[in-house]
N, C-alpha and C positions, 0 to 999 in steps of 0.2 A: 591749365591748358596742356602743359607737358605731361601731367599725370594721366591724361586721357588718350594720349597717342600710343600706338602699339610699340613694343620694345624695339623692334627693328627700325622703326622710324625715329625713335629717340636716339638710337645709336648713330643714325645718319645725321641727325641734328647736332649731336655731340661732335662728330667728325667735321661738320661744316663750321662749327664754332672754332674748332682747332685750326682749320684752314684760315678763317678770318683773322685769328690772332697771329698766325705765322705771316700772313700777308701784311698786316699792320706793322709787325716787327721789321720785316724786310723794307718797307717804305721808310720807316724811321732810320734804319741804317743808311739808306741811300741819301737821306737828308742830313747826314752827319755834318755838323757845322765845321767845315774845313777851316774857316777863318779863326775859330777859337783854338784849333790845333796849331795854327800858324803863330798865334800869340802866346803859346805855352813855352816860356823861357827854358824850362827844364827839358822839355822834349827837344827843342832846338839844340840845346847844349849836348844832349845825348847823341843826336844825329851827327853833329859836327865832330864829336869825339870818335864816333864810329868811322866816319870818313877819314879822319887823321890816322886812326889805327890801321885801316886798310892800306892807306897810302904808304905808311912806314913799315908794313909787313908785320904788324903786331897782332894779326888775327891767325888763330890756329885753324887748320883744316880739321876734318872729322877725326882722322887717325892721329894726327899730331896732338889734338886736344885730349883725346882719350889717353894717349901715352903720357902726357903732362899730368893728367889727373891720377893715373896709376902710380906715377913716380911720387907725387905728393902724398898719396895714401900710404905708400910704403914708408916714406920718410916719417909720416905721422905715427904709423904703427911701430916704428923703431925708435920713437921718442926724439926724433931730430926736429930742429926748428923749421917749421913750415913757412 
């Protein structure tokens, strides 16, 4: 059946199939099982650690983080203990 339709129509069918796949993926993402994420002990631990880090000022801003990394790279390049 596909072999018998004009090329332009085949391209439209191909685009439509792509649209259907994208729509199906979007629906699947919307139905992400939040309950299973809530039961993920490792994920919960990471979120708690992140909250604690922010509360205690252990989070670098963009510039401070880059400066920290630059310093560590220089130390590494000079053979210092990183």
